[in-house]
C-alpha positions in Angstrom: 60.0 41.8 160.7 61.9 44.9 159.7 60.5 47.4 157.3 63.0 49.0 155.0 62.5 52.7 154.6 64.1 54.4 151.7 64.6 58.1 151.1 62.2 57.9 148.2 59.4 56.4 150.4 60.2 59.0 153.1 59.9 62.0 150.8 56.7 60.5 149.2 55.2 60.1 152.7 56.2 63.7 153.7 54.8 65.0 150.4 51.5 63.2 151.1 51.3 64.6 154.6 51.9 68.2 153.4 49.4 68.0 150.6 46.8 66.4 153.0 47.4 69.2 155.5 46.9 71.9 152.8 43.8 70.2 151.5 42.4 70.0 155.0 43.1 73.7 155.6 41.1 74.5 152.4 38.1 72.4 153.5 38.1 73.6 157.2 36.3 76.9 156.6 33.6 75.1 154.7 33.2 72.6 157.6 32.9 75.5 160.0 30.3 77.2 157.8 28.3 74.0 157.5 28.5 73.4 161.3 27.5 77.0 162.1 24.5 76.8 159.8 22.9 74.3 162.2 23.7 76.2 165.4 21.7 78.7 167.5 23.1 82.2 167.2 24.7 82.3 170.6 26.8 79.2 169.9 28.3 80.3 166.5 31.5 81.9 168.0 32.0 79.6 171.0 35.6 78.7 171.7 36.8 76.1 171.5 34.8 75.5 168.3 31.9 73.1 168.6 32.1 71.2 165.3 29.0 69.1 166.1 26.1 71.6 166.9 24.4 71.0 170.3 21.6 71.8 170.1 21.1 70.9 166.5 19.1 73.7 164.9 18.0 73.0 161.2 15.3 75.7 161.4 17.9 78.3 160.2 17.3 77.1 156.6 13.6 77.5 156.9 14.0 81.0 158.2 16.3 81.9 155.3 14.0 80.4 152.7 11.0 82.2 154.1 12.7 85.5 154.7 11.6 88.8 153.3 14.4 88.6 150.7 12.5 86.1 148.5 15.2 83.5 148.3 13.0 81.1 146.2 12.8 83.8 143.5 16.5 84.5 143.7 17.1 80.7 143.3 14.8 80.4 140.3 16.4 83.5 138.6 19.9 82.1 139.2 19.0 78.6 137.9 17.4 80.1 134.8 20.4 82.4 133.9 23.0 79.8 134.8 21.5 76.9 132.9 20.7 79.0 129.8 24.2 80.5 129.7 25.9 77.2 130.2 24.0 75.5 127.5 24.5 78.3 125.0 28.2 78.7 125.7 28.9 75.0 125.5 27.0 74.7 122.2 28.6 77.8 120.7 32.1 76.9 121.9 31.9 73.3 120.7 30.7 74.4 117.2 33.3 77.1 116.9 36.0 74.7 118.1 35.0 72.2 115.5 35.0 74.9 112.8 38.5 76.1 113.6 39.9 72.6 114.1 38.4 70.6 111.3 37.1 72.9 108.6 39.5 74.5 106.2 38.2 77.9 105.2 39.8 81.2 104.0 42.0 82.8 106.6 40.9 80.4 109.4 44.3 80.5 111.2 44.4 84.3 111.1 40.9 84.6 112.4 41.6 82.1 115.1 44.7 84.1 116.3 42.8 87.4 116.2 40.0 85.8 118.2 42.4 84.3 120.6 44.2 87.7 121.0 41.1 89.1 122.6 42.0 87.1 125.7 44.5 89.9 126.5 41.6 92.3 127.0 40.4 92.4 130.6 36.7 91.7 131.0 36.2 94.9 133.0 37.2 96.9 129.9 34.2 95.6 127.9 31.6 96.5 130.6 30.8 99.9 129.3 30.6 98.9 125.6 28.5 95.9 126.6 26.2 98.2 128.6 25.8 100.6 125.6 25.0 97.7 123.2 22.5 96.1 125.6 20.8 99.5 126.1 20.6 100.1 122.4 18.7 96.8 122.0 16.5 97.3 125.1 18.0 94.4 127.0 19.0 96.3 130.2 17.2 94.9 133.2 16.5 91.6 131.6 17.8 88.1 132.1 18.3 87.7 128.3 20.9 90.5 128.3 23.0 88.8 130.9 22.6 85.4 129.2 23.7 86.8 125.8 26.7 88.6 127.2 28.0 85.5 129.0 27.3 83.0 126.3 30.4 83.7 124.2 33.8 82.7 125.5 37.2 82.8 123.8 38.5 80.4 126.5 35.7 77.9 125.9 36.3 78.0 122.1 40.0 77.5 122.6 39.6 74.6 125.0 37.2 72.8 122.7 39.3 73.6 119.6 42.4 72.1 121.2 40.6 69.0 122.2 38.9 68.5 118.9 42.2 69.0 117.1 43.5 65.9 118.8 40.7 63.8 117.2 42.3 61.9 114.3 41.3 63.3 110.9 40.8 59.7 109.6 37.5 59.5 111.5 36.1 62.6 109.8 37.4 61.5 106.4 35.8 58.1 106.9 32.5 59.7 107.7 32.8 62.0 104.6 33.3 58.9 102.4 30.1 57.4 103.9 28.2 60.5 102.8 28.1 62.4 106.1 28.1 66.2 106.2 29.7 68.5 108.8 26.6 68.5 111.0 26.4 64.7 111.1 30.1 64.4 111.7 29.9 67.0 114.5 27.0 65.4 116.3 27.8 61.7 115.7 31.6 61.6 115.7 33.1 64.6 117.4 30.7 65.3 120.3 30.8 61.8 121.7 34.6 61.8 121.6 35.1 65.2 123.3 32.5 64.7 126.1 35.2 65.1 128.8 36.1 68.5 127.5 32.5 69.5 127.1 31.8 68.4 130.7 34.8 70.4 131.9 33.7 73.5 130.2 30.1 73.0 131.4 31.2 72.7 135.0 33.5 75.7 134.8 30.8 77.9 133.2 28.1 76.8 135.6 30.3 77.7 138.5 31.4 81.0 137.0 27.8 82.0 136.1 26.3 80.9 139.4 28.9 83.0 141.3 28.8 86.0 138.9 28.2 89.2 140.8 29.4 91.8 138.4 27.0 91.4 135.5 23.8 91.1 137.5 24.9 94.2 139.5 25.4 96.3 136.4 22.6 95.1 134.1 19.8 94.3 136.6 17.7 97.0 138.3 14.5 95.3 139.4 14.7 93.3 142.6 12.4 90.6 141.1 15.1 89.8 138.6 18.0 89.6 141.0 20.2 86.5 141.1 21.3 84.7 144.3 24.6 86.7 144.5 22.8 90.0 144.7 20.2 88.5 147.0 23.1 87.4 149.3 24.4 90.9 149.4 21.1 92.4 150.5 20.6 89.5 153.0 23.9 90.1 154.7 23.6 93.9 154.7 20.0 94.0 155.8 18.1 93.0 159.0 19.9 89.6 159.0 23.4 91.0 158.8 24.2 90.4 162.4 22.7 86.9 162.6 25.6 84.7 161.6 23.9 81.4 161.9 21.3 82.5 159.3 24.1 84.0 157.1 25.9 80.6 157.2 22.7 78.8 156.3 22.2 81.1 153.4 25.8 80.5 152.2 25.3 76.8 152.4 22.1 77.0 150.3 24.0 79.2 147.8 26.8 76.7 147.2 24.7 73.5 147.4 23.9 73.4 143.6 27.6 73.8 142.8 28.4 70.7 144.9 25.7 68.7 143.0 27.1 69.8 139.6 30.6 68.9 140.6 29.7 65.5 141.9 27.8 64.7 138.7 30.5 66.0 136.3 33.7 65.2 138.2 34.0 61.7 136.5 34.1 63.3 133.1 36.6 66.0 134.2 39.0 63.4 135.6 38.5 61.3 132.5 39.5 64.3 130.4 42.6 65.0 132.5 43.7 61.4 132.3 43.1 61.3 128.5 45.1 64.5 128.0 47.9 63.1 130.0 48.0 59.9 127.9 48.0 62.0 124.7 50.7 64.3 126.0 
């Protein structure tokens, strides 16, 4: 039985191979990090690389967790800041997106474009003004200061506004006829429809806040308030800085929550991408 190979199939096969190789090259460092986290120190840099640790040494994670750098406290601080920031930003961005997309008020378009224009301002430019404002309200060296600074996002508002704009106005008008107000329409009509966009923003914000190094470095002073990123810096530059197996174990522990969040929300993100493609 002869298999007919066309140029279209050949190029599709070649494209798949190239993309697969690129994807594997992106995942390879993570696989090495995960493998090294279960090795004894002398086996980390063995060549050729031993992808399956022998001996298998899971005690590295216990050593990191019980180290003098208070990893449990760093974890709790990071979870607190990340969840609070994500919830606040998603809520504020969704409400602002609904206001700009579905409510006709004076100068709404002008305000939207002015607000959108602030995307041209680099985040680093606002660090000093933000520090001055936080100091004036006594929020330096507090988690609340970091949470408030990171809870407002022009990008998040723009993302939700664009998604909400695609919701047919007939749905809102029908709800108005039935006696619903803006709050009821927002909660019962808009939010269920734009769940994919909300999940996408929540995932992105969770990742950005969890990995944020700049704001905790500038606004936090006390070690008891440090987040995981600052804790990782002190861990790698301290007494454990030359123990690579422990450093890899700490890195795996730092990214584990991100993997969990991605696994939970990826279905909604893919659904949103597919829905946007259909609308486009």
